[in-house]
N, C-alpha and C positions, 0 to 999 in steps of 0.2 A: 788682758787676755792675749794669748799667742795666736798664731795663724791657725793652728789646729782647732782651737776653740771657735774661731770665726767660721771655719769650714763646717764644724759640727752644727753650729747654729743655723747656717745656711741650708744644710741638708734637712734639719729637723723643722725649721720654721720658714724655709724659702717659699713654700706653697702659699703662705699668707701674702707675701709681697707680690707674687705672680697673680694671685686671685684679685687682690685690690687693684692692681694695674689693669687687668683685663676688664673688671667691672667699671672702672673709671673711664676706660677707653670706649666701652659700650655706651656709657652715659653720654660721653662727648659726641659719639656718633648719632645717638637719638636726638640730642639737643641740636646738632647741626641740621638734621633732617626736618625738624619742625620749624626752624627759622625761615622767615621769608627771605629769599635771596636778594642781595643788594648789588646793583651794577654801578660801576663808576665810569663816567665819560670824561676824558681828559683833552684839553685844548691848550696849546702853547702859542704864545705871542712873543715875537722878537721886537724889542724896542730899539729901533735903529736911528742913530743920529745922522744928520745929513752929511756931516764930515767927520773925519777920524782924528781931528786934533784933540789935544789933551783937555782943553777948556770945555768943549761941548760934550766930550765923553764923560768928564767928571760931573758935569751938570746932569747928564742923563742918569748916571748911577745914583745921584741924590734924588732925582725926581721919580725914579721908578717905584720907590716905596709909596710915594704919593699916588701913583697910578693904581697901585694895588688897593690902597684905601678908597680911592674913587670907585673902583669896581665893587668893593665889598661894602655896599651900603643898601639901605632899603629903597632908595631912589632908583638905583640900577635894577634891583630886583623887581620893583614895580614896573619899570619899562619892559623887562623881559616878560612879565605876566601879561602886560597889555598887548605886546606884539604877538604872543603865542596864544592868547585867550585862555590862560590857565586858571583853574578854579582853586586858587590858594592865596594866602596873604603873603606880603613881602617877607615878613619874618620867618614864615615857614619855608619859603623857597631858599632863603639865605642859610637856613639850618642844613640844607642839602649841599651847599656849595663850600668849597675850600680853595684858598688862594695861596700860592707860594711864589716867592720871588728869588731868582738866582741873579744876584747883582753882578757877579763875575762874568756871567754869560749874557746879561741883559735880557733875561727871559722871564716872563710871567706865566705861570701855569694855573689854569682854572680846572678844578675837579668838581663834578656834580655827581652825588650819590643818590640813587633812587631805588626803593624796593620794587621789584617786578615779579609778579607771580609767573611760575613756569608751567602751570597746569594746562594753559591754553596757548598754543603756538602763536595765534594771531594777536592775542593780548600781549604776549611777551614781545613780539616784533614791534607793536605799537608803543609799548613802554620804552624799549631801547631807542626807537626813533625819537620819541619825545625827549629823552634824556640827552641825546646828541643835539637836538634842536635847542634845548635850553643852554647848554654850554657854548654852542656856536653863536647863538644870539647874544649871550653875555659877553663873549670875546669881541664880537663885532661892534658892540657899543663903544669899546675903547678905540677900535679902528676908526669908527666914524667921528668920535670926539677929537682924536688926534688929527684927522683930516681937516676938520673944521678949524681947529686951532692953528694949523699950519697955513691956512689961507691968510692970516693976518700978521705973519712974520716973514722975514726974508728967507729965501730958499735955503741959504747956507745955515740957517738957524733951526731948520725944521727937525722934528723928532717924530718918526713914523712908528706905528704899531702894525706889524706884519705877521699874519698867521703863518706858523711853521708847517702845519699839516692840517688835514681834516680831523675832526674829533675821533678819538680812539676809545672804544668802549669794551669792557670786559667785566666778568664777575669779580666783585670785590670781597664779598662775604656771603655765607660762611666759608672759611678755608678748612675743608674737611681734614686734609693731611695734618695741618698745624694743630687743629683741635684734638685729633686722635693722639698725636705725639704728646701734646701738653697734658691730656687726660691720663695717658699711661704714665708719664713722669710723676705727676702729682699723686696718682694712685700708688705707684711704687714707693714714693716718699711716705705716704700715709701708712702703707704696709710696714715700712721700716720702723716707723714710730711705734706701731702696735707690737712688733717683734721686740723692740728695745724695752717697751713697758713690761711685756711678759717675762723677758729675761731678768729684768730688774726685780720684779715681784718674786721670782723663783730663785733668786741668786743664793739664798740661804738654804735651799733644799738640797740634801745630799742624796745622790742617786748612784754615783759611781766612785770608784777609788780615786779617780782623777779629781773629783770634787773635794775630797778630803786633803789630798796632796796640795791642791791649789790653796785651800783655806789655811792649812797648818804650815805649809812650806816644808813638809817632811815626807819622805817616801812611805808608802804602805808596804809593810813586809809580808802580811798574810791576810787572807780573807776567810771568813766562815761561810761556807756555801749555804744557800737557802734550802728549805725542804724540797722545793721543786727540782733543784739541781743536784741534790744529795743522792 
């Protein structure tokens, strides 16, 4: 098909694509509104060797993955639960936590996600505070452990865990703008599939002289007018 045919199809069937995109975006909006908001608190720790020589720095980059594994365990989760008197099991708490290690920067990042209802302001505030307490307590376990380990090694061989900042919290999901855009794109794609199917099923139907010319590859020299146009 040439460009003219595509334009003709867009004019005649374009409303299908627009309608499916709008409906899908509305569905994405409704889905986003009924979801319980999830907030993420982030806490970063800098793993600092006592000296900057190559040997200790290299040892630190190898050990930092081990520190992440030490944090990401049911034992650490149980300690957090005990300190904060949380009503949950270690495996449940670990399902809310995520750990990332940036070896090049010697940084361990702890993320804790928790659903928080927004209907009541006081409940939301308490939920956000608890999420910050969880991630801070989890990070402080590493700080305390490294402090204890450093007491039995020489000062020049120590490796410290230092908080880079206080926990930072913000809404993690749902992402309304992303959901709307994704819904609209998927809806438009579905509409395009419908248009393609309709055009394919009606490809052999002759409505205009152009259809005959396209099918036969020859020009139409004359037309017999219908009774309505006669």
